[in-house]
N, C-alpha and C positions, 0 to 999 in steps of 0.2 A: 504493500500500500504506500502511496505517495505521502511522505511525512507531513508536507505542507498542507495537502488537502485534508489530512486527518485532523491536524491542529485547528485548521479553519472551521471544519465541520464541528469539531468539539466545542469551539468557541461559540459558534452560532447556537448549538444545542444548549450550552450553558446559559447564554443570554435568554434564550426562549424559556428555559426552565425557571430562571430567576424572575422573568416577567410574569410567568404563570403563577409563581409563588406570591408575588406582590399583589396580583390582581385578585387572587382567590378569596382573601378575607372580605373584600368589598362586595364581591359578587355573592359569596356564601352568606354574608350577614343578612342580605335582603332587607335592609332597614326600610320600614314603611313610614313615610312622612305624612302626617295628617294635620289638617288645619281645623282648629276648634274655635268657633265664635261663641261669645257669651253676651248675656244681657246686663252685665255688671262692669263697673270699672275694674281694671286689672288690679289684683291685690286687695280689693275691697273686703273688709272683714266678713268672714263666714260664707259669702257668696262668691266673690272673686277668688278668695283663697281656697274655697271648696273645689272650684273648677280646676285650679292649679294642682290641688291635692290629687284629683283623679288622674290628671295628665302625668304627674310624677309617679304615681302608683303603677300606671300602665308601663311607663318607661322602665322602671326597676323590675317589675314582675316579668317583663318580656326580655330581660337582659339587654335592653337597649335596642331591640329589634323593631319596636314600635315607638316612634317619637311623635308626640302631640305638641304642636305649636299653638299656644293660646293667644287669642285676640280679645281684648276687652271690648265692651260695648262701644260702638262707634268707630273702632279702629279699622275694621274691614267692612262691616255692615252696621246699619243702625241697630241699637240695642233691642228693638222690638221686631226686627226682621230676621232673626236667627233661623227660624223655621223655613222661611223662603230661601235663605242662602244654602241650607243643607238640601232642601228639596230640589233646588236648581243645580246643585253641584258646585257652587261657589266655595262652599266649605264642606268638610267631610263629616263633621259632627257639631253639635251645639250643647251648651249648658244654659238652661233658661227655665222659665215657669210656663208650662204649657197652656195655662188659661189666657196668656197673652194672645193665643192663636185661636180663640173661640170663633173668630170670623171664618175660619176654615171648617171648623166643626164644633158645635156647642158641646159635644161630648168631652172635649179637651178640658173643660172646667173641672170635671170630676177627677182628673189626674193631677191636679194641683191642690185645690181646696174649694169647697162650697160652703155657704153659710149653714151653720149648725150641723156640719158634717163630721168627718173623721178627725181624731187626734193623730199625732205622728205614729203612735203605736198601732192604731186602728187601720190607718191607710197602708202601713207596711204589711199588716196581716191580710188585708184585702188584696193588695197587689201580689203578694208572694204565695198566699194560700187560699184566697177566696175567689179566684178567677179574674182578678183585675188586670194582671199582666197580659193575658190572652186578649182581653177586650181592648187594652191600650194598643197592642200590636195591630189589632183589627182596624182601629181608627187610623193608626199611622200608615198602614198598608195603602190606604187611599192616596197618600202623598209620597210614597216611596221612602218611609222613615221607620226605623226600628227604635223603640223606646226602652230606656232603663231608668231606674230611680237615681236621683242625683243630689240627695240631701234633704233635710227637713228643718224648718225654722222652729217647729213646735208651735204652741198656741201664740198667735200674734196679738198685739195690743190694738185697742180701739182707735188709736190715732191722735194726732195733734190738731189743736184748733186755737183760734184767737180768743175764744171765750169757752166757758164750760158748756158742754152739750148735755143738758140735764133732762130735757123733755123731747117728745116727738116734734114739737113746734120749733125747736132749735135746729132741726135738720131741714126745715122748709127754706128753700132758697140757698142752701149751703152749697158752695162750689168746692168739691172735695176730690182730691186725687185718690181714686179707689178703683182698681181694675176688676175684671172677672165678674162673677155674679153678685159680689158685694156691691158693685156699682149699680146693678139693676135694682137691688134692694133699696139703696139710697134714693134712687129715682122714685120708687114707690112711696117712700117717706117724704117726698117733696123736694129732694135735693137735686143737684146737678153733678153727676159723676164725670170725672176727667181721668183719662188714662195717660200717664206719663212714665217714661223710663226713669229709673232712680236718679240719674245725674241731672234730670230736668226739673226735679221737684223743688229744690232750693231756690233756683231762679224764679220759679212760678210763685213761691211763697213771698219772695222779696218784692216781686212786681205787683203782688196783689191779684194775680190771675186766678189763684185759688185761695179759699179761706181756711182750708183744713187739708190734712193729708194723713193717710195711714202708710206705713211702710212695713216694718217687721216688729221690732221691740227695742228695748233700751240700748243694747250693745250696737246694733246696726244703725239705729236712729241717731245716736250720739255721734257716730262717725260722719254723718251727713251734716250735723250741726243744726237740726231743726229747732233745738232749744234756744238758739240765738234770736229767733224771730217770734216763735209762739211758745207760750209757757204752760198751756193746758194739755195734759196728757191723760188719755182715757184707757180704761181696761174693763173687762176683757174684750177682745175683738170677736164679734159674732161671725165675721165674714171669712176668717181663715184660722180655724182651730188647729190646724196641723198642715202647713203648706209644704207639699212635696215638690221639690225641684226636679227637673228632668234632663236626661241626656238623650239626645236624638241623633242617630247615625243615618247617613244616607244609606238606603237599603242596598244599593249596589256595592258600596264599600263594606257594609256588614257581611253581605253574602260572599265577599272576596276573602274574608278571614277564614282560617282553618277552624275546625271545631274547638281545638285547644285555645286558639286566640279569642274566640267568642266566649268561651268559659272564663278566660282571663278577664275580659272586659266586664262580664257580669260580676265576677268576684270583686274586682276593683270598685265597681259601682256600689255594691252592697257595703263594702268597707268604708267608702267615702260617705255613703248615705248615713251610716251609723256615726261616723266621726263628726260630721257636720252638725247633726242633731245634738250630740254630746257637747260640742263646743258652744252652741247657742245657750244651752242650759247652764254651762259653766260660767259664761261671761255676763249674763244678763243682770244678775243681782248686784254685782259691784257697779255696773254701769248705771243702774237705776239709782243707787245710793249717791253716785256722783251727780246725776241730773238733779236730784232733790236737794242735796246738801250744799253743793258747790254752785249750781246754776239756777236755783230757785224755781224749779219746775213744780207745778201743782198737779198732783195725781188724783184723778177722779174715777170712781167706780160707777159704771152704768147701773141705774136702778133696775130692780126686777121688772117694774112696769114697762120701762123703756125696752128692756131686753125681750120681753114678751111681744111687744109691738114689732120689734125687729124679726122675731121668730115667725109671726103671722105673715109678714111681708115676704120673708124668705121662703116659706112653704109655697106661697103663690108663685114666686119666681121659679122655683125648682120644678113645680108642676108644669109651668109653661115651657121651660127649657127642655124638660124631659120628653115633651111631645114634639120636639123640633123635627125629628126624622127618625127612621127606623133604628139606626145604630145608636143614636143618643138615647132613645127609648130603652134599648137593650142595656146600655150602660147604667141608666138611671134605675132600672128595675133591679139590677145586680147591686147597685149602691144601697138602695132601700132595704133589700133583703139582708145584706151584711150589716147595715146600720142597726137593724133590730137586734141582731145577735150581739153586736158590739155594745149596745146600750145596757144589755143585761149583764154581760161579763165585766165591763169597765166599771159599772156602778158597784157590783159585788166585790170586785178586787180593788182597783186603785181608789175609787171614790170612797168606799167605806173605810179603807185603811187610812186615807188622808184625814178624814174626819176624826177617827179614833186617835191618830197620831197627835193631833192638836190638843188632845186632852192632857198630854204629859209635857211638861216644860223641862228641857235639859239645860236651860240657861244659855 
């Protein structure tokens, strides 16, 4: 064999082998880059951080093979257009509250919160063990979206106003930021509901475009600074007793995952769902104390009479919405059936225990 030809061939082979070695990890890793849009400012307590928590969990659990880039509300699309972005393929997934999209299907309300509806524990039970997930997916299938739970705020507060809201008459003519079916109840009480993204609320309060607003609770509300403009804070919120946030995947993206990747996404969703709920519970008491003691906020409990009036209006709204179309009717019937069961067990377990616990003072 010609020595020069042999050396030349060996060199070419060596270079080729080296190139193949260098290229193999990038090709083998098959990193999937996903764009995630949200309805919250990036890093906003509980909501924005919850979305980032999900993205981080997926990255770690997949050993870096799935990377989710998060966009805050307004960065890639408007905060209330996340569903559109994922449906159209502008983004691969979203983190939002599905009742923002009741214009697409009234059924979406039931997968965030409805007046006098489920608490956080109850909606988790319905979604995971009461047929709720299958119904949620059936609603999403119309728009090419796969849904998963994305956190829960727990029982929300009744909201902020320029004066105390003590009677039904106080709600007449009230311009209040309140989305979902809570807004429809406010309308029945004589008020004017306004739907705004979180980042738009403070400017609207400052400009006097709205007289009142609900958001979440002490921890989240203090971050937006509502207490700087309005000092009257009300509880409890009739409209959102356990608001479940949602993760929505473009269906083609979801179907492109392997079964193990889909299982990973679901596991990360459940973990983040639990973690977010725990964080809201952990942070709210300290935040409420600061609002009252440092910022002079006045806290008012809605009277039983007012809450009953809210309940009567809520039942009317739910009956109307529940008859909107066949799939919403199907969801509403499932909701009502599970709610009856939840009322019995929640009262017997959590409700009775909390009343008895208050009998003993640990100091």
